[in-house]
N, CA, C and O of each residue as an XYZ file, in Angstrom:
908
protein
N       0.849     -1.199      0.000
C       0.000      0.000      0.000
C       0.884      1.247      0.000
O       1.884      1.301      0.715
N       0.519      2.237     -0.792
C       1.300      3.463     -0.887
C       1.276      4.227      0.438
O       0.225      4.378      1.060
N       2.444      4.703      0.857
C       2.543      5.475      2.090
C       1.845      6.818      1.918
O       2.115      7.545      0.962
N       0.946      7.147      2.848
C       0.214      8.410      2.762
C       0.907      9.481      3.589
O       1.574      9.188      4.581
N       0.737     10.717      3.164
C       1.345     11.839      3.873
C       0.575     12.157      5.150
O      -0.609     11.841      5.269
N       1.264     12.786      6.103
C       0.672     13.306      7.333
C      -0.118     12.246      8.121
O      -1.293     12.463      8.419
N       0.500     11.111      8.462
C      -0.244     10.057      9.156
C      -0.810     10.483     10.506
O      -1.932     10.104     10.844
N      -0.055     11.267     11.292
C      -0.560     11.681     12.613
C      -1.751     12.622     12.466
O      -2.742     12.477     13.181
N      -1.667     13.581     11.550
C      -2.797     14.479     11.314
C      -4.028     13.700     10.870
O      -5.143     14.003     11.297
N      -3.836     12.714     10.029
C      -4.953     11.895      9.559
C      -5.625     11.176     10.730
O      -6.853     11.137     10.818
N      -4.824     10.614     11.620
C      -5.381      9.923     12.782
C      -6.151     10.887     13.676
O      -7.251     10.576     14.133
N      -5.570     12.061     13.923
C      -6.233     13.043     14.779
C      -7.543     13.516     14.161
O      -8.543     13.666     14.863
N      -7.542     13.750     12.857
C      -8.758     14.213     12.199
C      -9.856     13.154     12.298
O     -11.016     13.482     12.546
N      -9.495     11.904     12.107
C     -10.480     10.824     12.238
C     -10.991     10.711     13.672
O     -12.163     10.404     13.892
N     -10.122     10.956     14.642
C     -10.550     10.916     16.040
C     -11.541     12.027     16.336
O     -12.533     11.802     17.029
N     -11.286     13.229     15.819
C     -12.221     14.336     15.990
C     -13.565     13.995     15.350
O     -14.615     14.248     15.940
N     -13.538     13.426     14.154
C     -14.782     13.060     13.475
C     -15.554     12.007     14.266
O     -16.780     12.071     14.360
N     -14.835     11.038     14.836
C     -15.492     10.010     15.641
C     -16.173     10.629     16.857
O     -17.280     10.231     17.218
N     -15.517     11.600     17.491
C     -16.118     12.273     18.642
C     -17.351     13.073     18.232
O     -18.356     13.070     18.943
N     -17.282     13.752     17.099
C     -18.455     14.482     16.607
C     -19.639     13.537     16.434
O     -20.769     13.868     16.792
N     -19.367     12.365     15.885
C     -20.420     11.379     15.647
C     -20.938     10.802     16.966
O     -22.148     10.695     17.167
N     -20.024     10.433     17.859
C     -20.419      9.828     19.128
C     -21.255     10.776     19.977
O     -22.156     10.340     20.693
N     -20.963     12.057     19.901
C     -21.680     13.033     20.727
C     -22.939     13.560     20.053
O     -23.619     14.431     20.596
N     -23.248     13.042     18.884
C     -24.475     13.432     18.209
C     -24.413     14.786     17.536
O     -25.447     15.380     17.234
N     -23.209     15.279     17.298
C     -23.078     16.571     16.616
C     -23.253     16.424     15.108
O     -23.528     17.403     14.414
N     -23.092     15.199     14.601
C     -23.357     14.895     13.198
C     -24.070     13.548     13.135
O     -23.915     12.710     14.023
N     -24.850     13.351     12.082
C     -25.508     12.072     11.828
C     -25.242     11.672     10.386
O     -25.131     12.518      9.498
N     -25.141     10.367     10.169
C     -24.927      9.866      8.813
C     -23.723     10.560      8.168
O     -22.627     10.553      8.728
N     -23.929     11.157      6.992
C     -22.813     11.773      6.266
C     -22.670     13.264      6.535
O     -21.921     13.948      5.839
N     -23.381     13.777      7.538
C     -23.367     15.211      7.827
C     -21.972     15.698      8.194
O     -21.108     14.928      8.615
N     -21.782     17.005      8.019
C     -20.611     17.687      8.542
C     -19.349     17.473      7.726
O     -19.288     16.624      6.837
N     -18.343     18.274      8.061
C     -17.035     18.161      7.422
C     -15.992     18.810      8.313
O     -16.289     19.734      9.070
N     -14.770     18.314      8.214
C     -13.670     18.775      9.060
C     -12.424     18.889      8.185
O     -12.215     18.090      7.272
N     -11.606     19.889      8.478
C     -10.343     20.032      7.748
C      -9.255     20.525      8.689
O      -9.529     21.039      9.773
N      -8.003     20.354      8.244
C      -6.852     20.798      9.030
C      -5.734     21.190      8.070
O      -5.553     20.562      7.027
N      -4.991     22.222      8.427
C      -3.816     22.579      7.621
C      -2.802     21.436      7.663
O      -2.584     20.815      8.704
N      -2.197     21.177      6.521
C      -1.214     20.092      6.422
C      -0.055     20.572      5.561
O      -0.024     20.345      4.352
N       0.882     21.230      6.196
C       1.999     21.765      5.434
C       1.648     23.086      4.775
O       0.544     23.605      4.942
N       2.587     23.617      4.035
C       2.423     24.923      3.408
C       1.431     24.846      2.254
O       1.644     24.118      1.285
N       0.334     25.616      2.371
C      -0.616     25.718      1.273
C      -1.429     24.477      1.003
O      -1.903     24.281     -0.116
N      -1.605     23.621      2.018
C      -2.351     22.378      1.844
C      -3.276     22.144      3.034
O      -3.019     22.620      4.140
N      -4.358     21.401      2.787
C      -5.241     20.966      3.864
C      -5.621     19.508      3.650
O      -5.672     19.021      2.521
N      -5.885     18.825      4.755
C      -6.569     17.541      4.728
C      -8.028     17.804      5.029
O      -8.345     18.551      5.956
N      -8.930     17.198      4.255
C     -10.359     17.441      4.442
C     -11.112     16.120      4.316
O     -10.682     15.205      3.613
N     -12.236     16.043      5.008
C     -13.064     14.844      4.935
C     -13.692     14.717      3.548
O     -13.945     15.726      2.890
N     -13.944     13.492      3.100
C     -14.544     13.285      1.784
C     -16.064     13.407      1.825
O     -16.676     13.382      2.893
N     -16.650     13.538      0.666
C     -18.108     13.515      0.554
C     -18.624     12.088      0.729
O     -17.961     11.118      0.361
N     -19.822     11.985      1.299
C     -20.535     10.719      1.301
C     -20.041      9.657      2.245
O     -20.288      8.474      2.014
N     -19.344     10.040      3.314
C     -18.848      9.059      4.281
C     -19.273      9.483      5.686
O     -19.086     10.637      6.073
N     -19.843      8.552      6.447
C     -20.206      8.833      7.829
C     -18.963      9.166      8.636
O     -17.935      8.502      8.508
N     -19.059     10.197      9.469
C     -17.913     10.577     10.294
C     -17.605      9.517     11.346
O     -16.506      9.487     11.900
N     -18.572      8.653     11.618
C     -18.333      7.577     12.563
C     -17.577      6.403     11.974
O     -17.118      5.529     12.709
N     -17.440      6.371     10.636
C     -16.751      5.252      9.982
C     -15.558      5.720      9.146
O     -15.076      4.995      8.276
N     -15.098      6.912      9.414
C     -14.011      7.485      8.627
C     -12.678      6.833      8.997
O     -12.409      6.586     10.173
N     -11.861      6.560      8.009
C     -10.518      6.025      8.233
C      -9.490      6.948      7.576
O      -9.827      7.677      6.643
N      -8.235      6.926      8.053
C      -7.234      7.879      7.557
C      -7.039      7.866      6.047
O      -6.774      8.908      5.447
N      -7.167      6.694      5.428
C      -6.938      6.606      3.986
C      -8.040      7.266      3.165
O      -7.863      7.498      1.969
N      -9.181      7.572      3.796
C     -10.291      8.205      3.087
C     -10.114      9.716      2.934
O     -10.779     10.334      2.102
N      -9.230     10.312      3.723
C      -9.085     11.765      3.714
C      -8.444     12.238      2.415
O      -7.700     11.507      1.761
N      -8.756     13.480      2.065
C      -8.298     14.048      0.797
C      -7.355     15.213      1.079
O      -7.671     16.094      1.880
N      -6.208     15.217      0.428
C      -5.261     16.324      0.526
C      -5.507     17.274     -0.642
O      -5.480     16.869     -1.804
N      -5.750     18.553     -0.312
C      -6.031     19.573     -1.328
C      -5.092     20.758     -1.152
O      -4.513     20.952     -0.083
N      -4.950     21.544     -2.209
C      -4.277     22.831     -2.056
C      -5.321     23.884     -1.698
O      -6.505     23.570     -1.580
N      -4.893     25.121     -1.526
C      -5.809     26.168     -1.066
C      -6.710     26.698     -2.177
O      -7.473     27.640     -1.964
N      -6.623     26.098     -3.353
C      -7.582     26.372     -4.426
C      -8.594     25.233     -4.556
O      -9.472     25.270     -5.418
N      -8.465     24.227     -3.698
C      -9.390     23.105     -3.725
C      -9.008     21.985     -4.675
O      -9.778     21.042     -4.856
N      -7.836     22.070     -5.284
C      -7.389     21.013     -6.195
C      -6.887     19.808     -5.399
O      -6.122     19.964     -4.448
N      -7.312     18.627     -5.786
C      -6.921     17.403     -5.084
C      -5.467     17.069     -5.398
O      -5.071     16.978     -6.560
N      -4.684     16.890     -4.339
C      -3.274     16.527     -4.473
C      -3.030     15.059     -4.161
O      -2.108     14.440     -4.692
N      -3.879     14.511     -3.284
C      -3.701     13.115     -2.870
C      -5.036     12.589     -2.380
O      -5.747     13.274     -1.645
N      -5.378     11.369     -2.788
C      -6.629     10.757     -2.369
C      -7.466     10.354     -3.566
O      -7.364     10.946     -4.641
N      -8.301      9.331     -3.366
C      -9.120      8.828     -4.467
C     -10.607      9.058     -4.239
O     -11.446      8.392     -4.847
N     -10.931     10.003     -3.361
C     -12.323     10.377     -3.122
C     -12.509     11.860     -3.417
O     -11.548     12.617     -3.555
N     -13.788     12.249     -3.508
C     -14.093     13.657     -3.716
C     -14.042     14.380     -2.367
O     -14.608     13.885     -1.393
N     -13.386     15.523     -2.288
C     -13.419     16.290     -1.039
C     -14.828     16.780     -0.752
O     -15.653     16.881     -1.660
N     -15.098     17.080      0.495
C     -16.412     17.591      0.887
C     -16.865     18.709     -0.038
O     -16.065     19.539     -0.470
N     -18.159     18.719     -0.337
C     -18.702     19.778     -1.190
C     -18.629     21.143     -0.522
O     -18.763     22.169     -1.188
N     -18.416     21.160      0.800
C     -18.306     22.426      1.522
C     -16.849     22.855      1.700
O     -16.568     23.772      2.472
N     -15.927     22.208      1.000
C     -14.516     22.586      1.099
C     -14.279     24.073      0.840
O     -13.443     24.661      1.527
N     -14.967     24.718     -0.113
C     -14.738     26.158     -0.323
C     -14.979     27.005      0.926
O     -14.326     28.031      1.112
N     -15.914     26.584      1.783
C     -16.155     27.296      3.035
C     -14.915     27.223      3.932
O     -14.536     28.212      4.559
N     -14.300     26.063      3.987
C     -13.077     25.887      4.769
C     -11.940     26.718      4.178
O     -11.198     27.383      4.902
N     -11.819     26.669      2.864
C     -10.718     27.377      2.203
C     -10.795     28.876      2.422
O      -9.766     29.538      2.552
N     -12.011     29.421      2.464
C     -12.147     30.853      2.740
C     -11.522     31.193      4.083
O     -10.811     32.190      4.207
N     -11.788     30.365      5.092
C     -11.232     30.617      6.419
C      -9.713     30.562      6.408
O      -9.060     31.410      7.015
N      -9.150     29.584      5.732
C      -7.689     29.472      5.693
C      -7.047     30.645      4.958
O      -5.958     31.091      5.319
N      -7.719     31.137      3.940
C      -7.160     32.275      3.202
C      -7.293     33.572      3.988
O      -6.391     34.409      3.975
N      -8.429     33.734      4.675
C      -8.688     34.971      5.410
C      -7.982     35.013      6.758
O      -7.678     36.090      7.270
N      -7.720     33.839      7.337
C      -7.164     33.765      8.686
C      -5.937     32.853      8.699
O      -6.074     31.647      8.906
N      -4.740     33.407      8.482
C      -3.527     32.580      8.509
C      -3.299     31.874      9.843
O      -2.585     30.873      9.904
N      -3.911     32.398     10.920
C      -3.745     31.788     12.236
C      -4.648     30.580     12.442
O      -4.461     29.834     13.404
N      -5.607     30.373     11.574
C      -6.523     29.237     11.709
C      -5.854     27.977     11.177
O      -5.343     27.946     10.057
N      -5.870     26.925     12.018
C      -5.245     25.670     11.633
C      -6.216     24.546     11.371
O      -5.833     23.512     10.824
N      -7.497     24.732     11.759
C      -8.485     23.670     11.546
C      -9.888     24.262     11.581
O     -10.130     25.295     12.206
N     -10.805     23.584     10.897
C     -12.191     24.040     10.782
C     -13.108     22.840     10.986
O     -12.856     21.759     10.454
N     -14.180     23.040     11.763
C     -15.162     21.987     12.027
C     -16.550     22.504     11.668
O     -16.973     23.557     12.146
N     -17.254     21.757     10.824
C     -18.655     22.051     10.510
C     -19.493     20.864     10.949
O     -19.212     19.725     10.576
N     -20.530     21.133     11.750
C     -21.381     20.070     12.269
C     -22.814     20.574     12.393
O     -23.105     21.743     12.141
N     -23.709     19.653     12.791
C     -25.121     19.977     12.951
C     -25.595     19.609     14.360
O     -26.571     18.870     14.491
N     -24.942     20.097     15.411
C     -25.394     19.775     16.767
C     -26.802     20.315     16.994
O     -27.132     21.410     16.538
N     -27.627     19.549     17.695
C     -29.068     19.809     17.715
C     -29.441     21.187     18.252
O     -30.207     21.906     17.611
N     -28.918     21.564     19.408
C     -29.327     22.841     20.008
C     -28.814     24.024     19.197
O     -29.563     24.963     18.925
N     -27.554     23.985     18.814
C     -26.988     25.084     18.030
C     -27.690     25.211     16.683
O     -27.925     26.321     16.205
N     -28.027     24.074     16.069
C     -28.707     24.116     14.777
C     -30.126     24.643     14.925
O     -30.656     25.264     14.004
N     -30.748     24.401     16.077
C     -32.066     24.995     16.331
C     -31.965     26.520     16.366
O     -32.821     27.214     15.816
N     -30.920     27.040     17.013
C     -30.705     28.493     16.996
C     -30.474     28.975     15.565
O     -30.954     30.043     15.182
N     -29.743     28.192     14.779
C     -29.497     28.568     13.385
C     -30.796     28.604     12.588
O     -30.992     29.484     11.750
N     -31.684     27.643     12.853
C     -32.961     27.604     12.146
C     -33.871     28.763     12.552
O     -34.673     29.247     11.753
N     -33.735     29.198     13.801
C     -34.483     30.375     14.276
C     -33.783     31.674     13.902
O     -34.316     32.764     14.109
N     -32.580     31.541     13.348
C     -31.741     32.690     12.986
C     -31.534     33.616     14.187
O     -31.632     34.841     14.106
N     -31.247     32.961     15.282
C     -31.061     33.663     16.546
C     -29.608     33.518     16.989
O     -29.181     32.402     17.282
N     -28.840     34.588     17.048
C     -27.433     34.488     17.445
C     -27.279     34.160     18.924
O     -28.180     34.407     19.726
N     -26.148     33.612     19.265
C     -25.797     33.381     20.668
C     -24.891     34.526     21.093
O     -23.675     34.369     21.209
N     -25.501     35.667     21.321
C     -24.700     36.871     21.571
C     -25.074     37.626     22.840
O     -24.523     38.694     23.109
N     -26.007     37.082     23.627
C     -26.343     37.716     24.900
C     -25.356     37.217     25.954
O     -25.197     36.007     26.110
N     -24.689     38.115     26.682
C     -23.634     37.688     27.619
C     -24.188     37.142     28.936
O     -24.077     37.780     29.983
N     -24.782     35.955     28.865
C     -25.305     35.328     30.074
C     -24.207     34.659     30.900
O     -24.304     34.612     32.126
N     -23.171     34.144     30.252
C     -22.197     33.291     30.927
C     -20.800     33.891     30.885
O     -20.348     34.367     29.844
N     -20.123     33.862     32.025
C     -18.752     34.380     32.070
C     -17.839     33.609     31.116
O     -16.964     34.195     30.478
N     -18.046     32.290     31.021
C     -17.186     31.469     30.172
C     -17.340     31.827     28.695
O     -16.392     31.715     27.918
N     -18.538     32.255     28.319
C     -18.759     32.647     26.927
C     -18.068     33.976     26.640
O     -17.464     34.152     25.582
N     -18.158     34.905     27.582
C     -17.505     36.205     27.404
C     -15.996     36.034     27.284
O     -15.363     36.651     26.428
N     -15.420     35.193     28.145
C     -13.959     35.060     28.177
C     -13.426     34.063     27.158
O     -12.244     34.106     26.814
N     -14.274     33.169     26.671
C     -13.799     32.113     25.792
C     -14.385     32.146     24.401
O     -13.740     32.603     23.457
N     -15.605     31.663     24.271
C     -16.212     31.494     22.953
C     -16.517     32.816     22.267
O     -16.346     32.955     21.056
N     -16.971     33.784     23.053
C     -17.363     35.058     22.462
C     -18.721     34.959     21.794
O     -19.301     33.874     21.739
N     -19.244     36.073     21.282
C     -20.551     36.052     20.618
C     -20.502     35.243     19.328
O     -19.519     35.286     18.588
N     -21.574     34.509     19.071
C     -21.679     33.694     17.857
C     -22.808     34.254     16.992
O     -23.975     34.146     17.367
N     -22.483     34.848     15.844
C     -23.500     35.424     14.968
C     -24.156     34.357     14.088
O     -23.758     33.192     14.091
N     -25.165     34.785     13.342
C     -25.815     33.918     12.358
C     -25.520     34.457     10.962
O     -25.839     35.605     10.653
N     -24.917     33.633     10.131
C     -24.683     34.021      8.740
C     -25.989     33.912      7.959
O     -26.820     33.061      8.275
N     -26.185     34.751      6.954
C     -27.405     34.667      6.141
C     -27.542     33.294      5.486
O     -26.558     32.586      5.272
N     -28.782     32.939      5.176
C     -29.003     31.649      4.523
C     -28.254     31.594      3.198
O     -28.238     32.554      2.428
N     -27.632     30.438      2.955
C     -26.928     30.195      1.696
C     -27.224     28.772      1.251
O     -27.278     27.858      2.073
N     -27.412     28.588     -0.030
C     -27.690     27.257     -0.562
C     -26.466     26.372     -0.351
O     -25.382     26.701     -0.832
N     -26.618     25.246      0.365
C     -25.466     24.391      0.656
C     -24.726     23.953     -0.606
O     -25.318     23.753     -1.667
N     -23.426     23.815     -0.451
C     -22.546     23.312     -1.514
C     -22.453     24.244     -2.715
O     -22.120     23.808     -3.817
N     -22.746     25.524     -2.506
C     -22.607     26.516     -3.572
C     -21.670     27.627     -3.100
O     -21.371     27.708     -1.909
N     -21.202     28.484     -4.009
C     -20.353     29.611     -3.608
C     -21.030     30.584     -2.653
O     -20.365     31.430     -2.055
N     -22.363     30.472     -2.504
C     -23.062     31.332     -1.554
C     -22.574     31.098     -0.125
O     -22.556     32.020      0.690
N     -22.181     29.860      0.173
C     -21.845     29.520      1.561
C     -20.600     30.259      2.041
O     -20.672     30.939      3.064
N     -19.465     30.161      1.357
C     -18.307     30.925      1.840
C     -18.553     32.424      1.874
O     -18.056     33.111      2.767
N     -19.309     32.938      0.920
C     -19.585     34.375      0.928
C     -20.461     34.764      2.110
O     -20.347     35.876      2.625
N     -21.331     33.865      2.544
C     -22.219     34.176      3.668
C     -21.461     34.318      4.981
O     -21.887     35.059      5.867
N     -20.332     33.609      5.114
C     -19.588     33.675      6.377
C     -18.481     34.719      6.350
O     -17.932     35.063      7.397
N     -18.146     35.225      5.175
C     -17.009     36.130      5.039
C     -17.036     37.287      6.040
O     -15.992     37.594      6.616
N     -18.187     37.951      6.278
C     -18.176     39.102      7.192
C     -17.841     38.758      8.639
O     -17.561     39.652      9.439
N     -17.868     37.464      8.984
C     -17.759     37.082     10.394
C     -16.436     36.411     10.765
O     -16.151     36.231     11.948
N     -15.635     36.045      9.782
C     -14.486     35.188     10.094
C     -13.350     35.925     10.795
O     -12.567     35.297     11.508
N     -13.243     37.217     10.615
C     -12.132     37.967     11.204
C     -12.264     38.127     12.713
O     -11.271     38.052     13.437
N     -13.483     38.346     13.188
C     -13.672     38.782     14.570
C     -14.425     37.791     15.443
O     -14.851     38.144     16.542
N     -14.597     36.561     14.979
C     -15.337     35.568     15.759
C     -14.597     34.238     15.760
O     -13.637     34.034     15.017
N     -15.077     33.335     16.623
C     -14.490     32.004     16.731
C     -15.411     30.929     16.172
O     -15.070     29.747     16.145
N     -16.571     31.359     15.732
C     -17.535     30.440     15.149
C     -18.716     31.216     14.616
O     -18.851     32.415     14.857
N     -19.571     30.518     13.890
C     -20.750     31.152     13.308
C     -21.824     30.086     13.130
O     -21.527     28.922     12.862
N     -23.082     30.507     13.285
C     -24.207     29.649     12.940
C     -24.556     29.891     11.478
O     -24.559     31.031     11.016
N     -24.846     28.824     10.758
C     -25.239     28.913      9.354
C     -26.758     28.796      9.296
O     -27.310     27.751      9.640
N     -27.435     29.849      8.868
C     -28.897     29.897      8.920
C     -29.519     28.662      8.265
O     -29.214     28.319      7.123
N     -30.411     27.999      9.036
C     -31.137     26.819      8.556
C     -30.208     25.688      8.102
O     -30.560     24.902      7.222
N     -29.029     25.615      8.705
C     -28.047     24.643      8.230
C     -27.294     23.979      9.381
O     -27.419     22.769      9.568
N     -26.518     24.732     10.154
C     -25.720     24.114     11.204
C     -24.776     25.106     11.841
O     -25.091     26.290     11.957
N     -23.616     24.623     12.254
C     -22.652     25.460     12.970
C     -21.257     25.242     12.401
O     -20.947     24.188     11.846
N     -20.425     26.269     12.555
C     -19.056     26.234     12.057
C     -18.150     26.855     13.105
O     -18.421     27.950     13.599
N     -17.072     26.157     13.446
C     -16.079     26.705     14.374
C     -14.687     26.502     13.789
O     -14.473     25.658     12.919
N     -13.751     27.298     14.291
C     -12.370     27.194     13.819
C     -11.424     27.467     14.974
O     -11.816     28.040     15.990
N     -10.173     27.053     14.810
C      -9.189     27.251     15.864
C      -7.784     27.060     15.331
O      -7.578     26.815     14.143
N      -6.824     27.177     16.233
C      -5.416     27.075     15.836
C      -5.025     25.656     15.449
O      -4.064     25.453     14.707
N      -5.774     24.668     15.956
C      -5.515     23.274     15.607
C      -6.823     22.501     15.686
O      -7.867     23.067     16.009
N      -6.763     21.209     15.392
C      -7.976     20.388     15.370
C      -8.709     20.398     16.694
O      -9.935     20.495     16.734
N      -7.951     20.298     17.782
C      -8.612     20.160     19.073
C      -9.239     21.462     19.538
O     -10.291     21.441     20.177
N      -8.623     22.586     19.235
C      -9.254     23.854     19.615
C     -10.517     24.086     18.791
O     -11.501     24.611     19.313
N     -10.509     23.706     17.514
C     -11.710     23.843     16.688
C     -12.821     22.931     17.196
O     -13.982     23.334     17.253
N     -12.461     21.687     17.570
C     -13.458     20.774     18.133
C     -13.981     21.288     19.466
O     -15.188     21.276     19.707
N     -13.073     21.742     20.339
C     -13.485     22.241     21.651
C     -14.479     23.390     21.517
O     -15.420     23.494     22.303
N     -14.275     24.249     20.528
C     -15.203     25.365     20.335
C     -16.572     24.879     19.867
O     -17.596     25.444     20.251
N     -16.593     23.838     19.043
C     -17.890     23.273     18.654
C     -18.598     22.692     19.873
O     -19.806     22.860     20.040
N     -17.839     22.012     20.716
C     -18.413     21.444     21.936
C     -18.938     22.553     22.844
O     -20.037     22.440     23.388
N     -18.164     23.620     23.009
C     -18.600     24.730     23.849
C     -19.804     25.440     23.249
O     -20.706     25.859     23.975
N     -19.823     25.577     21.930
C     -20.958     26.225     21.271
C     -22.247     25.447     21.540
O     -23.268     26.038     21.892
N     -22.201     24.133     21.375
C     -23.397     23.326     21.602
C     -23.810     23.354     23.075
O     -24.999     23.447     23.381
N     -22.847     23.275     23.980
C     -23.160     23.354     25.410
C     -23.822     24.691     25.742
O     -24.791     24.741     26.501
N     -23.295     25.767     25.171
C     -23.865     27.098     25.384
C     -25.279     27.172     24.833
O     -26.166     27.722     25.485
N     -25.502     26.626     23.644
C     -26.838     26.653     23.043
C     -27.849     25.920     23.919
O     -28.988     26.367     24.052
N     -27.447     24.800     24.517
C     -28.350     24.069     25.413
C     -28.712     24.918     26.629
O     -29.872     24.964     27.037
N     -27.719     25.585     27.201
C     -27.982     26.440     28.360
C     -28.905     27.589     27.975
O     -29.825     27.923     28.721
N     -28.665     28.194     26.818
C     -29.501     29.309     26.381
C     -30.932     28.851     26.108
O     -31.873     29.616     26.315
N     -31.107     27.612     25.646
C     -32.457     27.060     25.497
C     -33.157     26.986     26.849
O     -34.332     27.335     26.963
N     -32.438     26.532     27.874
C     -33.020     26.449     29.213
C     -33.324     27.831     29.772
O     -34.339     28.025     30.442
N     -32.450     28.790     29.498
C     -32.712     30.167     29.925
C     -33.996     30.673     29.282
O     -34.813     31.316     29.941
N     -34.174     30.383     27.991
C     -35.385     30.819     27.291
C     -36.628     30.164     27.885
O     -37.679     30.798     27.975
N     -36.515     28.896     28.293
C     -37.653     28.207     28.903
C     -38.014     28.824     30.249
O     -39.192     29.001     30.558
N     -37.003     29.150     31.049
C     -37.254     29.776     32.348
C     -37.778     31.198     32.181
O     -38.619     31.660     32.953
N     -37.270     31.878     31.167
C     -37.846     33.161     30.791
C     -37.344     34.377     31.523
O     -37.828     35.478     31.259
N     -36.394     34.239     32.434
C     -35.958     35.422     33.179
C     -34.434     35.454     33.329
O     -33.914     35.785     34.394
N     -33.737     35.113     32.264
C     -32.281     35.176     32.288
C     -31.794     36.599     32.490
O     -32.373     37.543     31.953
N     -30.738     36.752     33.259
C     -30.175     38.079     33.547
C     -28.779     38.150     32.926
O     -27.855     37.514     33.433
N     -28.607     38.901     31.852
C     -27.281     38.999     31.238
C     -26.330     39.828     32.082
O     -26.756     40.655     32.889
N     -25.055     39.604     31.892
C     -24.036     40.442     32.517
C     -24.133     41.850     31.948
O     -24.429     42.031     30.767
N     -23.881     42.850     32.797
C     -23.934     44.225     32.301
C     -22.602     44.610     31.648
O     -21.645     43.837     31.670
N     -22.555     45.798     31.076
C     -21.369     46.222     30.324
C     -20.120     46.254     31.192
O     -19.042     45.861     30.747
N     -20.260     46.721     32.431
C     -19.109     46.795     33.327
C     -18.590     45.395     33.670
O     -17.381     45.171     33.730
N     -19.504     44.468     33.892
C     -19.097     43.101     34.206
C     -18.402     42.435     33.014
O     -17.406     41.730     33.176
N     -18.938     42.667     31.828
C     -18.319     42.122     30.616
C     -16.915     42.692     30.434
O     -15.975     41.957     30.130
N     -16.777     43.999     30.621
C     -15.472     44.647     30.458
C     -14.462     44.106     31.463
O     -13.296     43.905     31.124
N     -14.901     43.868     32.696
C     -13.999     43.345     33.723
C     -13.533     41.931     33.378
O     -12.366     41.595     33.576
N     -14.437     41.110     32.866
C     -14.071     39.745     32.464
C     -13.071     39.782     31.320
O     -12.087     39.042     31.322
N     -13.324     40.643     30.346
C     -12.422     40.747     29.193
C     -11.045     41.255     29.598
O     -10.032     40.801     29.067
N     -11.006     42.199     30.541
C      -9.720     42.712     31.018
C      -8.942     41.622     31.748
O      -7.730     41.494     31.575
N      -9.642     40.844     32.561
C      -8.997     39.746     33.280
C      -8.454     38.705     32.305
O      -7.345     38.198     32.476
N      -9.241     38.396     31.291
C      -8.804     37.432     30.286
C      -7.574     37.948     29.548
O      -6.664     37.180     29.237
N      -7.550     39.249     29.270
C      -6.385     39.841     28.609
C      -5.128     39.713     29.444
O      -4.047     39.453     28.915
N      -5.265     39.898     30.756
C      -4.104     39.752     31.640
C      -3.615     38.306     31.668
O      -2.410     38.053     31.658
N      -4.551     37.362     31.703
C      -4.169     35.946     31.689
C      -3.423     35.594     30.405
O      -2.426     34.873     30.440
N      -3.909     36.105     29.268
C      -3.241     35.825     27.990
C      -1.840     36.417     27.959
O      -0.905     35.799     27.449
N      -1.700     37.632     28.516
C      -0.385     38.275     28.543
C       0.590     37.479     29.401
O       1.747     37.298     29.023
N       0.126     37.002     30.558
C       0.980     36.200     31.430
C       1.372     34.886     30.764
O       2.516     34.443     30.856
N       0.389     34.264     30.083
C       0.676     33.003     29.399
C       1.695     33.214     28.286
O       2.591     32.393     28.091
N       1.552     34.321     27.556
C       2.502     34.619     26.493
C       3.898     34.859     27.027
O       4.881     34.414     26.435
N       3.990     35.568     28.153
C       5.289     35.824     28.775
C       5.928     34.525     29.239
O       7.128     34.319     29.059
N       5.124     33.647     29.840
C       5.647     32.369     30.320
C       6.138     31.506     29.159
O       7.190     30.874     29.250
N       5.369     31.482     28.067
C       5.781     30.699     26.898
C       7.097     31.224     26.326
O       7.956     30.447     25.908
N       7.248     32.553     26.312
C       8.472     33.151     25.778
C       9.666     32.805     26.651
O      10.746     32.504     26.142
N       9.474     32.846     27.974
C      10.560     32.508     28.891
C      10.969     31.046     28.739
O      12.156     30.720     28.771
N       9.977     30.163     28.572
C      10.285     28.745     28.406
C      11.025     28.498     27.098
O      11.929     27.665     27.033
N      10.632     29.230     26.052
C      11.295     29.069     24.755
C      12.747     29.532     24.803
O      13.606     28.995     24.105
N      13.008     30.544     25.646
C      14.367     31.075     25.765
C      15.219     30.291     26.758
O      16.401     30.580     26.945
N      14.606     29.304     27.384
C      15.350     28.460     28.316
C      15.477     29.070     29.679
O      16.080     28.471     30.570
């Protein structure tokens, strides 16, 4: 059998897909996942394969124009959506698209997750907007998310699902998990009917604290790198 490139990345991507399937964030052939693989290349899930049965040899290696470099399957029809993120955000290393039930319900209602009810959302996930409806698997989809990719960590796709991104596969997956967890909590808040959002001063204080933590972490990483 021919040796495939990026074996560790392939294994990690399949593990992320298996978790998406096990947690009910995707069903059947739903969803797609990609990761940067070297300069100007990505590994992406193929069309027509359940994420619960994906194996490393099924993944497709593409360039940033979507041309297949390695693999005998068709890349996901939503690959252009992933490619837009990689072109617009050099810091993004992986992208996850899924249909988790609660988050997708918000997408179908075209209701953003942007009310600051939770400290963890303010300091971590941030507000999640809703992109306008776009016909799946068409150029409308990447254009619909373009306004949101610079300043957010994820977006709801109207009447479709959810999209998150991060510096690597696990951060992109973690954000999808946090997005769905947040959507479930916001559903319960809506049922109770009297949620109290954080005020502007409280939000600002959380953001300032988070900024200090990031600065300290950056300083520590620099010191460790310098020995």
